[in-house]
N, C-alpha and C positions, 0 to 999 in steps of 0.2 A: 120394193127397192130399200125401203128402210129396214125391214126384216132382215135383209140381206146383208145390209151395212152391220147392222146389230151382232149378226152372226161372225161378223169378221173381227169384232173387237177382240175376244179372248184369244184366237188364235195369232192375231196381230201382236198383242202384247208378249205372248210366249216367243214369237219370231224375233222381236226386237230384243226382248233378253237374253235368247240364245246368242244372237249376234254379239252381244256387248261380252257375255260371258267368255265366249270363245275369244274373240279379238284381244281381250286383254290378257289372254293366257297363251301366246303364240310363241313367246320368245324362248328359243333354244339354249343360249349361253351368251347373256349381255349383248346381243345384237339390238336390243331394245332395253338398256338397264332399266328404265323407269318403270317399266311394267312387271307385273307378276311373272314368277317362273312358269314357263310352259314345256311341253315335253320336248327330249332332244331329238336331233336330228335323225330321220329315219332313211333307209336304206335307198328309196327310189327317188328320193324328193330333187336331187339334182339334176337327173336325167329330165324329169319333166319341166323344171322351172327354165333350165337352160334352152331347151326346145320351144319352152314357152315364149320365153323372151325373145328368142329369135324369129318365132312366128310374129308375135306382136309389133315387133318393129318392121317386118317384112309387109305386114298389112299397113301400117303408117307410111311406109316409103312408096309403095306401089298402089294402094288403095284397090279400087276394082279392077286396076290395069293388070292385077295380081291373076286373074281369070284368062289373060292372054297368054296363050301357048309359051310363047318366047320369056314371058317373065316367070310362068310357073316352071319352065326348066330351069331358070336363073337362081330361083328360090328353093325347089323341092329336088333338083335334079343335081346338087352338089354333095361332095363327099361328107359334109359336116351334117348333112339333114338326116335325122334318125327317124325312118318310118315304123317303129315297132308298135307305135299306137296312132289312131287318128287324130287329126289336129286340133278338133275343137275343144277338148277338154284342157291340151295344154296352151291353147292360143287364151282360153279363160284366165288360167293362171298368170300367164304372162302379161294379159292388159291388166289384171289388179297388181300385178309386181310393179309395172310402169307408173301405174296411178300413184300407187302407194310412196314410191321412190321419188317420184316428181313432186310431190307433196311434203312428206317428211322422210327423207333418207334414214336408213339404218345406220347404225354404228357399226360400219365393216369396210374395210378401205383396199383389202389385197387381192379380191377376186379379179381384178382388171388385170392383173400380172400373170394369173395362172390360167385364166378361162378364155377361149375365143370370145364368149359374150358375158359381160360383166352382169352378174346377178345376184341377188341377196334372198336367201331361200324364206325367211321370215316375213318378207313383204309380199312375196307370193302365196304364203299361207293364209293371207286376208281372202283371196279370192275362193279358198275351200269354206271360210268363215260364211261369206256371202251367200255361198250356193247353199250350204246348210240352213240358213235362215231362210233362205225362198223356198226350200225343199218342206221345211217346218210348216210356213205358211200356206203351201199348195196342200198340204195333208190336213190341215186343221180347217181351211176354207172348202174343200171339198165335201170332207164328212160333215160339217156344221150346215152346208147348204141341203144335204140330205137327209141326217138324222138327228139335226138340231144343234144348238149352241153347246150344250154341255159335252156331248159326244165330239164334237169340231174340237174344242179346246183341250179336253183330255187327249185327243188323239195328237194333237200336236205336241201336248207336253209328254206323252209318253214316248214319242219317238226322240226328244231331246234328253230324256232320262235313260235311254239306252247308252250304258258307257261306252260300248265299241263305235256306235254311230257316234256319239259326241266327241270320241278322243279322235276318229277318223277326220272329223272337221277341222282339226288343228295342223293339218298337215297338207302340203303342197303335192299332194297325190291326185289321182284321177277317181278314186272311189267316191269321194262326195260330190264331185262335179257329174259322175255318172248316175248315182241317186237322184239328182235334180232333174236331168233329162228324162230319165227313166220313168220316174214320177211323173213329170209332165206329158209323156206320150201316154202312159197308162190310163190316168185319169182322165185326160181330154176324151181318149177313145172309148172308155166307159161311160162318160157322161153323155157324149155327142150320140153315139151310136145307140145307147138304151132309149133315146128319146121317141124311136120308133117302134111300133108294137112286131110281132111275128108276121103280121100278115103283109107288110110293106118292108122295104129295106132301109137302112141308113143312107142318108143323102149324099151326094157326090160330095158336097164342100165339106161334109163331116169327114169324108174319108180321105179326101185331098188334105185336110188338116193333120188328120191322124198320121198318115203318109208322112207330111212334113217334118212333124216332131219326132216320129220314128227315125227318119233320116238324120235328125239332129244327133239324137241317142247313140245312132250307129256311127257317127262321127266323134263321140266321146270315147268308146271303150267297147271291147270285143263281147263283154257281157249284154250288150244290147241284142245280139242275134238270137238270144232266148225269147224276145219278145214277139218278132214275127209268126211263129209256129203257135205260140200261145195264143194269139189273136185269131190267127185262122181255126183253131180248133173251137175257140169260144165263138166265133161269129157264125160258122157252120152248125153250132149245136142249137142255135136261137134262131137263125135265119135261113137255114137249109140252104136251097139252091138260089135263093134270093140275096145272099150273101156273096156270090161269087163278084158281082161288078164292084160293089164298095171295096172289097179285097183286091180286086185288080188296080182299081184306082189308087188305094193306099199303097200297095206293093212298088207299081210305077214311081209313083210321087217319091217315096222313101229311097228307090234306088237312084233316081235322077239327084236327090237331095244329097246323097252319100257320094256320087260320081262327082257332081260339081264343086261339092265341098271341099274334097281333096283332091287338088292339081296333081299331086304326086302319082296318082293312077294314071292320069293321060298319058305318062311318059312311056309306059308299057301296059297297056290295061290288062291283058290275060296274065302276062308275067308277074306284074305287081300285085294283082288280086290272089293268085296263087301263092306268091310269097308272105302276103299279109296274113293269110288263112293258115298257111302253113306254119307259121311261127307258133301257132297254138298247141302244134305236136311236136316241132321239131326246134326245142329250144334245151336250155341247159337244166338238167335235173337239179331239183332241190330236195332236202331232207326235212322231214315232218316228224316231230316229236310226240306219240299220241298214245296215252294209257300206258307210259313207262316204256315205251319201244320206240326205235328209231326205223321210219319207213321212207323208201324212195316216195315221191309224190304221186307217181302213177299208181303204186301199190297200196296205197292207203285203204284201209277197210271201208266197205262202203258205208259204213253208219257215220262216219267222221263228221259229214256235214250237219247231220241230223243231231247227233250228241253236242257238238260245238255251237249250234242255234239255240238248243235248249240251255245250255250250260252258260251261256252268255248275254240272256235275256233276263232282267230282273224277275224276280219271280212273283211279284205282283202284277206286272205287265203281262208275264207269260200267263198267268190265270185268268188276266182279263181279256187277253186275245181268245182263249178258249171259250170263255163265256160269250165273247161277239160273235163266234160262230153260229151261236144260235140265230141270228138274224137272218141266216140262208133260208130260213123256214118262212120268211116274209116276202111275198111275190113280187110286191109293188118295185122293190130295190134288190131283187135277188140276182139279176143278170148282170149289174154293177158289180156287186159282192164276189160273185163266183169269178169275175176276172180278176179281182184283187185276190183272193185266195189262190188263183193260180198263179199268180206272181210272185207267191210265197213257195208254194210247193213245186214250182218248175225248176228255178234254180237249185233247189235242194236234191230234186231228183236227177237233174242234169249231173251235178258234182258227186252223186252215188255212184255211176254208172262205172263199170270196170274200163281201166285204162285212162280215164280223164283225170288230168292232174289237178290236185287240190292242195293249198297249202297255207301257210300264214293265218291261222285259225279262221274267222270269218269273212275275211277281206274280199276273196272272190265271189262270195254271195251276198254280199252286203245289201244287195238290191231287194234281196227277201225282207228286210227290216221296215221299209216304208208301208206295206201291206199289212204287217203285224200291228204298226202302230194305229192305224184304222181300225182294225178288229180289237184292239185294246180299248179305244175311244169308245166304240159301241158297247164293249163289256162294262166299261166304266159306267155309263149310263144306263145300263141294265141294273148294276149294282146300287146306283142312286135310286132307281124305281123301287128295288126290294128293300133298301133301307128305310125309305119314305113311310113303308106301312108297318115298320117295326121299333124305329128309334126316333126320338126327338133330335131336331137340328140334323139331317141325314146328309146335309151338304158338308157339315164339319166333318163328319165320318169320312166321306168321299175324298175331301180333301186330305186328311190325314192318310189315307190310303196312297193317294198318289204320291204326296211328300215321302212316305215311307221308302219309295223306290230310289229316292235319290241319295240314300246311305251310302252305298257303294260307288257312286259318282263321285261323293265328296272324299271319301275314303281313300281311294285310289289315285286322286287326283296328285301330278298330272299324269300319269302313267295309266291311262283308261284301257289301254290295248291289252293288258294284263288282268283285265276284269273278269271275274267269274261269279256266278250267283250263288245263293243258296240252296240250289238245286244240288250243286255238287260240294256245299260246305264252303263258300266262297273262294277266294283266291289260296288261301292257306289249303282247304280242303282239295282244291284242283291240283295243287302241287302233291299232296299225297296220293292222289290219282294217277299222276304221271302226264298232267297236261303241260302243254309249254308254258313258260314264263314270261319270255319277254322277245317277241320274234322280230321285231323291227329295229331295235335299239334305241328307242327313245327314252330308256331310262338313264344313258349317258347324257344327263341334263345339266342345268345350270349349277345346281347344290353341288354335284359330286365334282364337277370340274373345277369349281370354285376351290373346293376343299384340296384336291389335288394341287391345283397351282399354289397354295399357301403353303402345302407341306413339303413338296418335292423342289429340290435346289434347281435354279434355272440352268436349262440345258441338259434335263435328264431324258434320257433313253428308256421310252415306255414301250412295252411290247402290248400289241392289240389284239384280241380273240373276241370273237370269230370274225376274220376278215371274208365278208361276202361279194365283195368285187373290189378291182384295182382302185378305183377313185374313192374309197370309203375313207382312206386317211386325208387325203387331197380335201376333203369335204371338212373334215376335223380340223384341218390345219388352219381354216378361214376363220374360226371362232375366235373372238376376241380373247376369251379366256386362254386359251391354249395358245394363242399367238404372244400375249403378255406374258406367260410363264416360261416361254421358248423351249418348249416340250417337243423331244423328237419321237415321233410315232414310228413303228415297225412291227410287221407282221409276227405273231407269236410263233416262238420256236424257230427263227432264223437269225443267223449270225450277222452282227456280234450281238450276242444276248445282253439285253439290258436288266438292270436291277429291280424294275418295276414291272406290272402287267395290269392293263385295264381290260374289262371283260364285261361284255354284255350277256346276260345269261339266255341265250336261244339254246335250248338244250339239245337241240338235234345237231348242233355243229360246234359247241364250245367243249373245250377238255373239261373233263368232269372236275368237282371239287376233289375227289380222291386221287385222282392223278395229279393235279396240281400240287396236293400235300406231299405226294410222294416224289415230288421232283424238287422239294423242299421250299415252295412258295408258302407263304403265311399271309393272310389277309390282313388288311390295314383298316379299310373304310368299306363301306358298301351302301346302297339303296334297298330298302326293302318296305314293302307294304304286306300287311297281315303275316308278318314274320317271314314272308317269302323273299328270297334275295333274286333282285332283278339286275343289278349291275354292281362291280365292285372292283376295287384295286389290290393289288397283292404286291408283296415285297418279297424277293428272292433272299432267303437266309444263307448266311455263309456255313 
């Protein structure tokens, strides 16, 4: 027991530090003016937070009575309920939102007049920060328990030092909560099932617990559907026919958990199930900027997820993960590690298949990153062993190796979704190769908006590009800086034309700089990282 507690010390310190680092840098634009600047609002946050707050208050009002069919119809059968995602991830964000707002309200006062449910995005972002910290702890504790304290602490740290993962922890979106429940289901299954040898079968309790956690993952986001076939293949590989009963128990438990946990399904079980899964194929097409070309999301080249994965993991962590794959030769932990490796490869393979839509960098397959952090932790421990035979103070060298991976995290702050590793020459090299610059709009941040508010006369008409959905401008209007400056926003290239243009550089959809210059726009100010323009303000020349 004492050794187990000691193994937790390192991952716990990393987890708490990560929580503080994220929680202090959540503010998009003076909603929390006393805190450091965070990334700007992203495209999906308002949808998730509004539904999350609605669900959290419904749970508070109805309690367990929400599971009564009449109550379920009152909450989930109304026109305002949006079932495009399952409820658990949004409920998590909504509960965090209400907890934070009840104790420390944000500097935001106008949402009550413009939205059916008052919500403050920065307060819901705390939910993602907490989910991130818990995922870090899970990764570190699992790895430390099986491969040692250094491996566990290193795995936790490697997960934190992945800028794309760290960046997503700042947003009130579903990806970070999905990573938490994905990791919980994955590592619990790997741990409990692997306690039995191939001559027996995993216990019924282990199968039921795995099913429960798998059901919770399915209640969070659609990516969880990747886990069941992965677990089936893995179980059959090691337990053959003896895996059938545990798999049946796991599948039934997961199905029941998913069904009970989403009362919207009850209103029309076959129809709503078909509607939910059909949305993954019947949806608005998005555009992707990749290697200097514009693609429709279903026509992106098969290698897009593999290239993006390699290009967005810091090179040291990438190499450490490859080194960690050598542990697959160790038979005592081979079963667990194979499931973890499968959790990396399966999402990448899925999003490589023809006709499967993929967009927004690594966002849709962010679930591949927890497994790689574990491999990187193992690789770091192997590096330490190698160094101990060759240099004095090997711990110093290992620490320096891990710390070197933080350079990109610091350099890109707070725009971590624009990070690219040294494999492609950093963000600057990625720009030359034709990778996307700023796909989610987070570069329209406090510093840029503050500069705009100080430079533009009150009441200025500002065009905006690219407009990805109709509510995007409504969300920006609620930011204190925009409200204070009395700026009027409208979509780019619509009458009446404004003298100013605000752009975030989603290259697949934004008008090119050549086009803007040909239309007599001149750049006034911008946000850059590594000399790559992420957002900018333009003025029309007479």
